[in-house]
Structure formats: structure tokens, C-alpha cells
C-alpha positions in Angstrom: 0.0 0.1 0.0 2.9 2.4 0.8 4.3 1.6 -2.6 1.1 2.8 -4.3 1.2 5.9 -2.2 4.6 6.7 -3.2 4.0 6.0 -6.9 0.8 8.2 -6.9 2.8 11.0 -5.1 5.7 10.8 -7.6 3.1 10.8 -10.6 1.4 14.0 -9.0 4.8 15.8 -8.7 5.7 14.7 -12.3 2.3 15.9 -13.7 2.9 19.3 -11.8 6.3 19.7 -13.2 5.1 18.9 -16.8 2.3 21.4 -16.5 4.9 24.2 -15.1 7.0 23.6 -18.3 4.3 24.7 -20.8 5.3 27.8 -22.2 3.3 31.0 -21.8 0.7 32.0 -24.2 1.2 34.8 -26.7 -0.9 37.3 -24.6 0.2 36.0 -21.1 3.1 38.6 -20.8 0.7 41.3 -21.9 -1.9 40.4 -19.3 0.6 40.1 -16.5 2.1 43.7 -17.5 -1.5 45.2 -17.4 -2.4 43.4 -14.2 1.0 45.0 -12.8 0.2 48.4 -14.2 -3.4 48.2 -12.5 -1.8 47.3 -9.2 0.3 50.4 -9.4 -2.8 52.4 -9.9 -2.5 53.3 -13.8 -5.5 54.2 -15.6 -6.5 52.3 -19.0 -5.1 55.1 -21.0 -1.8 55.1 -19.1 -1.5 51.3 -19.6 -2.1 51.6 -23.3 0.4 54.3 -23.6 3.0 52.2 -21.7 2.3 49.3 -24.1 2.6 51.5 -27.0 6.2 52.9 -25.8 7.2 49.2 -25.4 5.9 48.2 -29.0 7.4 51.4 -30.3 10.9 50.4 -29.0 10.6 46.9 -30.4 9.6 48.3 -33.8 12.6 50.8 -33.6 15.0 48.0 -32.9 13.7 45.7 -35.7 13.5 48.6 -38.4 16.8 50.0 -37.4 18.5 46.6 -37.3 17.1 45.7 -40.8 18.2 48.9 -42.2 21.6 48.7 -40.8 22.1 45.1 -42.0 20.9 46.2 -45.6 23.4 49.0 -45.5 26.2 46.7 -44.5 26.6 48.5 -41.2 26.7 52.1 -42.4 24.1 53.5 -40.0 24.7 56.3 -37.5 22.8 57.5 -34.6 21.2 60.4 -36.8 19.4 57.7 -38.8 18.2 56.0 -35.6 16.8 59.2 -34.3 15.0 59.8 -37.6 13.4 56.5 -37.3 12.5 57.1 -33.6 11.0 60.5 -34.6 8.6 58.8 -37.2 7.6 56.2 -34.5 7.0 59.0 -32.0 4.9 60.7 -34.4 2.5 57.8 -34.4 2.5 57.5 -30.7 1.7 61.2 -30.3 -1.3 60.7 -32.6 -2.5 57.7 -30.5 -1.6 58.6 -27.0 -0.6 62.4 -26.8 2.6 64.4 -27.0 3.7 63.4 -23.4 3.8 59.7 -24.3 5.8 60.7 -27.5 8.2 62.7 -25.4 8.7 59.8 -23.0 9.5 57.6 -26.0 11.9 59.9 -27.5 13.6 60.4 -24.1 13.9 56.7 -23.7 15.5 56.2 -27.2 17.9 59.0 -26.3 18.9 57.3 -23.0 19.9 54.1 -24.8 23.1 53.5 -26.6 23.1 52.6 -30.1 24.2 49.0 -29.1 21.1 48.4 -27.1 18.8 49.6 -29.9 20.3 47.3 -32.5 19.9 43.5 -32.6 23.0 41.2 -32.8 23.2 41.0 -36.4 23.2 44.6 -37.0 25.7 45.2 -34.5 27.9 42.6 -36.1 27.5 44.4 -39.5 28.5 47.7 -38.0 31.5 46.0 -36.3 32.6 44.5 -39.7 32.2 47.9 -41.4 34.4 49.7 -38.8 36.9 46.9 -38.7 37.2 47.1 -42.5 37.6 50.8 -42.5 40.3 50.7 -39.9 42.2 47.9 -41.5 42.2 49.9 -44.7 43.9 52.8 -42.8 46.2 50.3 -41.2 44.9 51.0 -37.7 43.4 47.5 -36.9 45.8 44.4 -36.9 45.0 41.4 -39.1 43.9 38.5 -37.0 46.7 36.1 -36.0 46.7 32.6 -37.0 48.3 31.5 -33.9 45.5 33.2 -31.7 43.9 29.9 -30.8 47.3 28.8 -29.5 47.7 31.8 -27.4 44.3 31.4 -26.0 45.0 27.7 -25.1 48.5 28.5 -23.6 47.0 31.2 -21.5 45.4 28.8 -19.2 48.3 26.3 -18.7 50.3 26.5 -15.5 53.7 27.7 -16.1 
């Protein structure tokens, strides 16, 4: 009888663990965010503005990264700010100028590397390295670099 009890208990634990491993639904994060905002005392309009700011930042990251990769990394902060201004116009139309000012301030506080995705940062890095190598300011990669790394961790 004790064996059946342990077996049932183990099965319940396994089922609970399996249920906890089910990924969140598409809207679960949005529902949690809205619930947290309501607990902080935000109105419906404020919550929608906050959601729009987050969506705007993700749109900016996607558009800026796509353009940076398409231009082989040749994208500066001026171009990112221009894209942010276009997105801020939409936010201002939907939620007012204060929300747009918050969005622009948020973008201004972020470095370029925080806005661009990894592939765009890599394209930008390649562009800078290529231009520096052409001027002779960036050394060529050494063939024995892997040996240096391996030897760095040996006890001498």
C-alpha cells in the first residue's frame, strides 16, 4: 500500500512539473504587464500608452536593425533618431505628446548597441573593422591566436 502511495505522489509531482513547463501563451506577458500596471494604480489610457512605448521600442529595434544590415553596417545615430521620430509621431497621434516625449527620451537614453539587434551590431562592427584595416589601424587576425588562448590557461 505504501508503494502505491509513493507511486501516486511521484506521478502527481511529475504532472505538476510537466504543467509548469508549458510555455506562456502569446498574450500572457501582456496580461501580466497590464495587471501589474493596474496594481500600481495606472488608468486604462496610461496602460495603453505604456504598451505603445514598449511596442514602439521593439519596432524601432527591428526597423533600425534591418536597415543597418541592408546598408552593411553604415548607419549612424542620426538615422536611428530619424526612425525614432517617425515612430514617436504615431505614438503622439494615438496617446498624446507626453507619451511621444517619453518615447524619445527613452530612445535618447539608450546607446546604439542597445537599440540594434546582434546581426546589425555585427554588420556595424565589420564595417568599422574594414575601414580601420584599410587605414592600417586595426591589426590582421593572427593565425596563432587559438594557440595563445590555449596557452594562457596552462600552468607555467
